[in-house]
LOPASE-13646 format. One record per residue (C-alpha): x, y, z; residue number from 1. Coordinates in nm, 2 decimals. Layout:
REM residues N
   east  north     up seq
      X      Y      Z NUM
...
This chain:
REM residues 339
   east  north     up seq
   0.34   1.71   1.22   1
  -0.01   1.84   1.18   2
  -0.23   1.87   0.87   3
  -0.26   2.24   0.94   4
   0.12   2.27   0.89   5
   0.07   2.20   0.52   6
  -0.22   2.43   0.44   7
  -0.19   2.74   0.22   8
  -0.43   2.97   0.04   9
  -0.46   2.91  -0.33  10
  -0.66   3.13  -0.57  11
  -0.91   2.92  -0.76  12
  -0.81   3.08  -1.09  13
  -0.46   2.91  -1.06  14
  -0.61   2.56  -1.07  15
  -0.54   2.45  -1.43  16
  -0.86   2.33  -1.61  17
  -0.71   2.24  -1.95  18
  -0.38   2.07  -2.05  19
  -0.11   2.28  -2.21  20
   0.07   2.14  -2.52  21
   0.32   1.89  -2.39  22
   0.66   2.04  -2.32  23
   0.54   2.40  -2.29  24
   0.47   2.42  -1.92  25
   0.66   2.64  -1.69  26
   0.93   2.49  -1.46  27
   1.02   2.61  -1.11  28
   1.36   2.48  -1.00  29
   1.44   2.46  -0.63  30
   1.80   2.41  -0.51  31
   1.77   2.25  -0.17  32
   2.12   2.32  -0.07  33
   2.09   2.70  -0.10  34
   1.71   2.76  -0.12  35
   1.77   2.93  -0.46  36
   1.47   2.93  -0.69  37
   1.49   2.95  -1.07  38
   1.20   3.02  -1.31  39
   1.24   2.82  -1.63  40
   1.05   2.66  -1.91  41
   1.00   2.28  -1.90  42
   1.23   2.22  -2.19  43
   1.51   2.34  -1.96  44
   1.50   2.02  -1.76  45
   1.75   1.88  -2.01  46
   2.01   2.11  -1.86  47
   1.99   1.95  -1.51  48
   2.07   1.59  -1.59  49
   2.43   1.48  -1.63  50
   2.58   1.19  -1.82  51
   2.58   0.94  -1.52  52
   2.22   1.03  -1.41  53
   1.90   0.82  -1.46  54
   1.55   0.94  -1.52  55
   1.28   0.72  -1.37  56
   0.93   0.73  -1.50  57
   0.59   0.57  -1.40  58
   0.46   0.39  -1.71  59
   0.11   0.33  -1.58  60
  -0.17   0.41  -1.82  61
  -0.49   0.59  -1.72  62
  -0.80   0.38  -1.81  63
  -1.13   0.54  -1.92  64
  -1.27   0.45  -1.58  65
  -1.57   0.69  -1.55  66
  -1.90   0.54  -1.65  67
  -2.24   0.71  -1.65  68
  -2.56   0.52  -1.58  69
  -2.88   0.52  -1.38  70
  -3.05   0.32  -1.10  71
  -3.30   0.08  -1.26  72
  -3.54   0.12  -0.96  73
  -3.56   0.50  -0.96  74
  -3.40   0.63  -1.28  75
  -3.17   0.85  -1.08  76
  -2.84   0.93  -1.24  77
  -2.53   0.74  -1.12  78
  -2.16   0.79  -1.19  79
  -1.92   0.50  -1.15  80
  -1.55   0.53  -1.11  81
  -1.39   0.19  -1.18  82
  -1.10   0.14  -0.94  83
  -0.96  -0.21  -0.99  84
  -1.06  -0.52  -1.19  85
  -1.11  -0.82  -0.97  86
  -1.22  -1.07  -1.24  87
  -1.38  -1.08  -1.58  88
  -1.71  -0.92  -1.46  89
  -1.62  -0.80  -1.11  90
  -1.48  -0.45  -1.04  91
  -1.40  -0.26  -0.73  92
  -1.55   0.09  -0.79  93
  -1.67   0.41  -0.63  94
  -2.03   0.52  -0.70  95
  -2.17   0.87  -0.68  96
  -2.40   0.96  -0.51  97
  -2.29   0.70  -0.27  98
  -2.55   0.74   0.00  99
  -2.83   0.66  -0.24 100
  -2.67   0.35  -0.38 101
  -2.72   0.04  -0.17 102
  -2.61  -0.33  -0.18 103
  -2.83  -0.52  -0.43 104
  -2.91  -0.20  -0.63 105
  -2.89  -0.25  -1.01 106
  -2.73   0.02  -1.22 107
  -2.77   0.03  -1.60 108
  -2.50   0.17  -1.82 109
  -2.71   0.14  -2.13 110
  -2.98  -0.09  -2.27 111
  -2.76  -0.40  -2.26 112
  -2.49  -0.35  -1.99 113
  -2.60  -0.35  -1.62 114
  -2.43  -0.41  -1.29 115
  -2.54  -0.51  -0.94 116
  -2.38  -0.37  -0.62 117
  -2.26  -0.69  -0.44 118
  -2.09  -0.54  -0.14 119
  -1.98  -0.21   0.03 120
  -1.66  -0.12   0.22 121
  -1.79   0.15   0.46 122
  -1.44   0.26   0.55 123
  -1.35   0.37   0.19 124
  -1.69   0.39   0.02 125
  -1.57   0.14  -0.24 126
  -1.82  -0.12  -0.38 127
  -1.78  -0.45  -0.56 128
  -1.99  -0.43  -0.88 129
  -2.09  -0.74  -1.09 130
  -2.14  -0.65  -1.45 131
  -2.37  -0.84  -1.70 132
  -2.43  -0.80  -2.07 133
  -2.08  -0.72  -2.16 134
  -1.99  -0.83  -2.51 135
  -1.68  -0.62  -2.54 136
  -1.43  -0.44  -2.32 137
  -1.62  -0.26  -2.04 138
  -1.38   0.03  -2.07 139
  -1.51   0.10  -2.42 140
  -1.81   0.26  -2.24 141
  -1.59   0.48  -2.02 142
  -1.45   0.83  -2.03 143
  -1.14   1.00  -1.89 144
  -1.15   1.01  -1.51 145
  -1.06   1.37  -1.46 146
  -1.00   1.47  -1.09 147
  -1.28   1.66  -0.90 148
  -1.10   1.99  -0.91 149
  -1.13   2.01  -1.29 150
  -1.48   2.15  -1.30 151
  -1.59   2.04  -1.64 152
  -1.68   1.72  -1.82 153
  -1.41   1.53  -2.00 154
  -1.34   1.64  -2.36 155
  -1.16   1.49  -2.65 156
  -0.85   1.69  -2.56 157
  -0.82   1.49  -2.23 158
  -0.78   1.16  -2.40 159
  -0.42   1.25  -2.48 160
  -0.38   1.54  -2.24 161
  -0.44   1.33  -1.93 162
  -0.20   1.06  -2.05 163
   0.18   1.05  -2.05 164
   0.33   0.98  -2.39 165
   0.51   0.67  -2.25 166
   0.20   0.52  -2.08 167
   0.20   0.14  -2.13 168
   0.05  -0.06  -1.85 169
  -0.33  -0.02  -1.80 170
  -0.45   0.04  -1.45 171
  -0.45   0.39  -1.32 172
  -0.76   0.60  -1.24 173
  -0.56   0.91  -1.21 174
  -0.26   1.03  -1.41 175
   0.10   1.03  -1.28 176
   0.08   1.40  -1.36 177
   0.45   1.50  -1.34 178
   0.50   1.29  -1.66 179
   0.24   1.48  -1.85 180
   0.49   1.75  -1.94 181
   0.72   1.53  -2.15 182
   0.71   1.52  -2.52 183
   0.91   1.30  -2.75 184
   1.17   1.57  -2.83 185
   1.25   1.63  -2.46 186
   1.28   1.26  -2.39 187
   1.50   1.20  -2.69 188
   1.73   1.48  -2.58 189
   1.75   1.34  -2.23 190
   1.82   1.00  -2.36 191
   2.10   1.13  -2.58 192
   2.24   1.33  -2.29 193
   2.23   1.10  -1.99 194
   2.16   0.78  -2.18 195
   1.95   0.62  -1.91 196
   1.58   0.63  -1.88 197
   1.40   0.36  -1.69 198
   1.04   0.28  -1.59 199
   0.85   0.16  -1.29 200
   0.48   0.09  -1.27 201
   0.24   0.21  -1.00 202
  -0.13   0.21  -1.07 203
  -0.27   0.52  -0.92 204
  -0.59   0.47  -0.72 205
  -0.85   0.71  -0.60 206
  -0.66   0.74  -0.27 207
  -0.45   1.01  -0.43 208
  -0.74   1.25  -0.40 209
  -0.86   1.14  -0.05 210
  -0.82   1.41   0.20 211
  -0.61   1.37   0.51 212
  -0.88   1.39   0.78 213
  -0.67   1.34   1.09 214
  -0.50   1.65   1.22 215
  -0.21   1.44   1.34 216
  -0.09   1.31   1.00 217
   0.07   1.00   1.15 218
  -0.29   0.87   1.20 219
  -0.36   0.88   0.82 220
  -0.37   0.55   0.64 221
  -0.27   0.54   0.27 222
  -0.47   0.30   0.05 223
  -0.25   0.04  -0.11 224
  -0.17   0.05  -0.48 225
  -0.03  -0.21  -0.71 226
   0.34  -0.16  -0.83 227
   0.61  -0.34  -1.02 228
   0.99  -0.29  -1.05 229
   1.15  -0.52  -1.30 230
   1.49  -0.69  -1.27 231
   1.61  -0.46  -1.55 232
   1.50  -0.14  -1.38 233
   1.65  -0.25  -1.04 234
   1.98  -0.32  -1.22 235
   1.98   0.02  -1.39 236
   1.90   0.20  -1.06 237
   2.17   0.01  -0.87 238
   2.43   0.07  -1.15 239
   2.35   0.44  -1.16 240
   2.40   0.47  -0.79 241
   2.72   0.27  -0.79 242
   2.87   0.48  -1.07 243
   2.80   0.81  -0.88 244
   2.49   0.91  -1.08 245
   2.17   1.06  -0.95 246
   1.82   0.93  -0.97 247
   1.57   1.18  -1.10 248
   1.22   1.05  -1.01 249
   0.93   1.18  -1.22 250
   0.64   1.22  -0.98 251
   0.55   1.12  -0.63 252
   0.42   0.78  -0.75 253
   0.77   0.70  -0.89 254
   0.92   0.81  -0.56 255
   0.69   0.58  -0.36 256
   0.77   0.28  -0.58 257
   1.15   0.33  -0.56 258
   1.14   0.39  -0.18 259
   0.92   0.09  -0.13 260
   1.16  -0.14  -0.32 261
   1.47  -0.01  -0.15 262
   1.67  -0.27   0.04 263
   1.91  -0.02   0.19 264
   2.08   0.31   0.12 265
   2.14   0.33  -0.26 266
   2.02  -0.03  -0.32 267
   1.70  -0.16  -0.47 268
   1.56  -0.49  -0.58 269
   1.32  -0.64  -0.83 270
   0.98  -0.63  -0.66 271
   0.60  -0.63  -0.72 272
   0.30  -0.62  -0.50 273
   0.11  -0.34  -0.32 274
   0.24  -0.04  -0.14 275
   0.08   0.19   0.12 276
   0.40   0.38   0.20 277
   0.32   0.72   0.34 278
   0.62   0.96   0.32 279
   0.61   1.27   0.53 280
   0.87   1.47   0.73 281
   1.11   1.36   0.86 282
   1.20   1.08   0.61 283
   1.54   0.96   0.50 284
   1.53   0.90   0.12 285
   1.72   0.59   0.02 286
   1.71   0.60  -0.36 287
   1.57   0.93  -0.49 288
   1.81   1.22  -0.54 289
   1.60   1.47  -0.73 290
   1.23   1.50  -0.79 291
   1.02   1.64  -1.07 292
   0.66   1.71  -0.95 293
   0.36   1.93  -0.99 294
   0.22   2.18  -0.74 295
  -0.01   2.00  -0.50 296
  -0.33   2.03  -0.30 297
  -0.30   2.20   0.04 298
  -0.29   1.95   0.32 299
  -0.26   1.65   0.09 300
  -0.03   1.35   0.12 301
   0.14   1.47  -0.20 302
   0.26   1.81  -0.05 303
   0.37   1.62   0.26 304
   0.59   1.40   0.05 305
   0.76   1.69  -0.13 306
   0.80   1.86   0.21 307
   0.98   1.55   0.33 308
   1.21   1.58   0.02 309
   1.29   1.95   0.08 310
   1.15   2.09   0.39 311
   0.81   2.22   0.49 312
   0.93   2.58   0.52 313
   1.11   2.56   0.18 314
   0.82   2.41   0.00 315
   0.56   2.66   0.14 316
   0.80   2.94   0.05 317
   0.82   2.80  -0.31 318
   0.44   2.77  -0.33 319
   0.41   3.13  -0.21 320
   0.65   3.23  -0.49 321
   0.45   3.02  -0.74 322
   0.13   3.19  -0.65 323
   0.29   3.53  -0.68 324
   0.43   3.44  -1.02 325
   0.10   3.29  -1.14 326
   0.21   2.93  -1.19 327
  -0.08   2.69  -1.24 328
  -0.15   2.41  -1.00 329
  -0.25   2.05  -0.98 330
  -0.28   1.79  -1.26 331
  -0.28   2.02  -1.56 332
  -0.06   2.27  -1.39 333
   0.31   2.37  -1.41 334
   0.61   2.17  -1.29 335
   0.86   2.19  -1.01 336
   1.21   2.03  -1.01 337
   1.36   1.98  -0.67 338
   1.74   1.94  -0.68 339
């Protein structure tokens, strides 16, 4: 498979710039067995889960990971994206503009808080920053880390708009966006209907936005991300499969966790660690039966995953239909349910 196999032309005006009210997005439904496409409202997702089924969510919470500062030596503006906390005052981070920020440079966030660049990973561009002068949580100085295709600064609407209503575990620098569509009313109706909603955790890193640079996609290396599946969740998944129910995974991050923790067909175990699983066609899914997702970036690892779940031809056909019908794309865009 080549990267060019997953490219398509997307009009820029279909890239959603603001969140809709939760629960009010559009929903495209793809039936893999027949290729049938339905155009629905997100609320209609309730109709597709049955009594024995289980909805699996990623409960990772987006942290206010974007910091604005300046280089002490030059006064030049610097933007920091915190990626992962290493200790009380050490963070792995991305710094922009990266080429002008060297090891030993000092960056000031404000009059009191400063950090020093301690090291640089040339393969990823990530740096280790050592902070000083912090008398409170560093994240109190941060803002919502909107993705680069949202071409505006973060606003107050993003604080809740770029967070799922069930987010619980701090650690993501990008939202598990398929979950952004849910409101309390829809989750309550699903809970009353199928009875089983469970949660995994995968902390989304900046790798979700990194382009696939190799034309041969097998040469692409995913960055590892921290994940957890509890004993309770593993038990719920296994019981659902044993009883003939289906697993509805909310988002590609949930898919990657469930498939990482699979111990065989229809079996999963309690696990935690890091995963760099890269799912692309052909791939035999062991746990996930149905997938709720957004519409993804051309040539990205995300569209490759959904193409593995359906087929490349079917997904590209759906995307062509979505463009024709003016669905919106990416993080704040509309949703797609693949059955």
